[in-house]
C-alpha positions in Angstrom: -7.3 6.2 16.8 -5.1 8.4 14.7 -1.7 7.2 13.4 1.1 8.8 11.5 2.8 7.1 8.6 6.0 6.6 10.6 4.1 4.9 13.5 2.2 2.7 11.0 5.5 1.6 9.3 7.1 0.9 12.7 4.1 -1.1 13.9 4.1 -3.1 10.6 7.8 -3.8 10.9 7.3 -5.1 14.5 4.4 -7.3 13.5 6.2 -8.7 10.4 9.2 -9.5 12.6 7.0 -11.4 15.1 5.3 -13.2 12.2 8.6 -14.2 10.7 9.7 -15.7 14.1 6.5 -17.7 14.3 6.8 -18.9 10.7 10.5 -19.8 11.3 9.4 -22.0 14.2 6.8 -23.7 12.0 9.3 -24.3 9.2 11.8 -25.8 11.7 9.3 -28.3 13.2 10.0 -32.0 12.6 8.7 -33.1 9.2 5.2 -34.3 9.0 4.1 -35.4 5.5 0.5 -34.3 6.1 1.7 -30.7 6.7 4.1 -30.4 3.8 1.8 -28.0 1.9 1.5 -25.8 4.9 5.3 -25.9 5.4 5.8 -24.8 1.8 3.3 -21.9 2.3 5.1 -20.9 5.5 8.5 -20.9 3.7 7.1 -18.8 0.8 5.5 -16.3 3.2 8.7 -16.1 5.2 10.6 -15.3 2.0 8.2 -12.5 1.2 8.5 -11.0 4.6 12.3 -11.2 4.3 12.1 -9.2 1.1 9.5 -6.7 2.5 11.2 -5.9 5.8 14.3 -4.1 4.3 12.0 -2.1 2.0 9.9 -1.0 4.9 13.0 -0.1 7.0 14.3 1.9 4.0 11.0 3.9 3.5 10.9 4.6 7.3 13.8 7.1 6.7 12.1 8.9 3.8 10.4 12.3 4.0 7.0 10.5 3.3 7.3 8.6 6.6 8.7 11.5 8.5 6.1 14.0 7.4 4.2 15.3 10.4 2.5 18.1 8.5 0.1 15.7 6.9 -3.1 15.0 8.8 -3.1 11.7 10.6 -5.2 9.0 9.1 -7.7 7.0 11.2 -7.5 3.4 10.0 -10.8 2.6 11.6 -12.7 5.4 9.9 -14.1 5.3 6.3 -12.7 8.8 5.7 -10.0 9.1 3.1 
């Protein structure tokens, strides 16, 4: 399967937004002291996603992402 940089960025944004929703649900669950470490990890991951998403959305509009002249990269192949 070949993918362009723009499609890869869009797919990544979609997946991170879904993951953020899941993590938000986990963080908002009623407090269980046994899961406090996991809740903290979810919060830290959610914060990272919230920082990363605007950067990905910004790079989506750059010439690097819009370039169609570059050969598409196959993520399942070992070719570089």
